DODREN-14945 format. One record per atom (N, C-alpha, C, CB): x, y, z. Coordinates in steps of 0.001 Angstrom, whole numbers, plus 500000, padded with zeros to 6 digits. Glycine has a CB too. Example, Ala and Ser with C-alpha at 12.3 -4.5 7.8 and 13.67 -1.06 7.14 Angstrom:
<nodes>
513190494310507800
512300495500507800
513200496700507800
511308495527509046
512850497750507080
513670498940507140
512900500030507870
514084499402505725
</nodes>
This chain:
<nodes>
361676982364106802
363042981922106596
363059980892105475
363644981338107900
364104980920104688
364285979956103611
364588978576104177
365408980404102668
364169977536103476
364520976169103856
366020975985103616
363675975112103045
366720975509104615
368166975297104514
368471973806104546
368913976028105658
369391973362103717
369779971960103675
370567971530104907
370589971695102438
371068972461105662
371903972158106816
371088971788108070
372791973345107118
369804972060108072
368990971901109278
369072970498109877
367553972228108966
368882969470109076
368899968109109613
370281967734110121
368447967111108550
371326968167109427
372688967915109881
372995968597111206
373671968373108836
372491969801111391
372666970509112663
371948969794113799
372153971945112548
370745969380113537
369965968663114551
370692967373114954
368536968340114020
371229966657113979
371966965424114259
373247965714115050
372309964699112945
373973966749114670
375206967116115377
374916967487116829
375905968286114665
373836968215117051
373485968632118410
372954967479119262
372453969739118358
372560966392118634
372055965257119403
373174964523120133
371314964293118490
374429964702119677
375536964016120363
376672964940120778
376087962940119479
376486966245120629
377507967209121033
376829968459121585
378436967568119840
377323968974122707
376677970154123288
377005971458122561
377074970282124729
378024971442121702
378449972658121008
378618972360119528
379768973211121606
378091973247118702
378258973127117255
378664974493116722
376944972611116561
379684974508115880
380159975741115256
379502975907113898
381701975737115118
378872977052113689
378344977399112370
379348978343111725
376906978056112462
379948977905110651
380981978673109982
380619978784108511
382378978021110170
380798979954107935
380484980105106523
380639981541106070
379080979626106243
380277981763104830
380405983079104216
379532984117104917
380039983005102742
379927985369104786
379147986469105346
377742986458104751
379841987830105080
376782986770105575
375377986931105174
374776985674104555
375257988068104194
375263984507104995
374713983249104484
373543982748105325
375801982186104436
373301983358106491
372175982975107328
372557982230108595
371249982144106545
373835982213108953
374302981490110142
373636981998111420
375819981615110269
373667983280111632
373064983866112836
371551983691112839
373416985354112939
370942983847111683
369492983680111573
369092982267111976
369014983984110139
369828981270111507
369538979880111860
369716979671113357
370447978915111072
370816980158113891
371125979940115313
370102980601116230
372518980470115635
369587981754115835
368656982495116695
367192982235116389
368921983957116575
366906981420115403
365530981287114918
364596980509115838
365546980631113594
365124979704116730
364274978931117613
363851977596117044
363077979713117952
364245977252115839
363858975981115228
364506974788115906
364213975982113767
365531975022116727
366249973922117366
365446973243118470
367547974424117930
364420973903118947
363552973298119958
364300972824121186
362810972148119365
364280971520121443
364871970967122667
366385971115122711
364507969509122799
367030971419121581
368481971562121571
368931972973121947
369024971201120205
368017973925121889
368386975321122098
368847975561123522
367217976236121769
370113975789123674
370663976075124984
371171977493125085
371766975115125304
371563978045123986
372065979399123984
372759979729122679
373003979608125139
372964980995122482
373601981486121268
374690982441121690
372577982175120308
375918982167121294
377036983053121579
377682983463120270
378066982375122516
378109984705120205
378823985185119030
380137985811119465
377968986201118234
381187985532118733
382486986132119035
382559987573118562
383605985322118397
381479988088117955
381396989509117624
381178990346118881
380265989761116615
380697989722119956
380508990394121239
381864990463121939
379444989648122128
382324991675122282
383658991872122862
383848991076124162
383895993361123129
382836991003125004
382927990254126257
383084988764126035
381708990508127098
382328988221125105
382429986799124777
383781986490124159
381302986382123823
384224987337123238
385522987141122604
386650987184123625
385751988196121532
386576988126124548
387594988236125591
387629986982126465
387335989473126458
386474986514126870
386402985295127691
386920984096126909
384952985035128161
386608984016125633
387029982899124794
388555982875124619
386340982981123423
389153984041124390
390588984095124129
391421983879125381
390947985418123511
390829983969126550
391568983748127800
391680982276128146
390901984487128942
391060981390127393
391127979957127668
392278979315126969
389856979279127265
</nodes>
């Protein structure tokens, strides 16, 4: 995986918030970063709104 400048900012954001939104252009590496396992102790789960079940649950709130 390429070194990303966002890594330290993500780690800092996750240190004080249980949820972080990765938003950006298509094919920029958002999913790769989220699923890569580099988060270590912060890794709690990965959800995508591309999954119909997750999207349905999200929109009902």
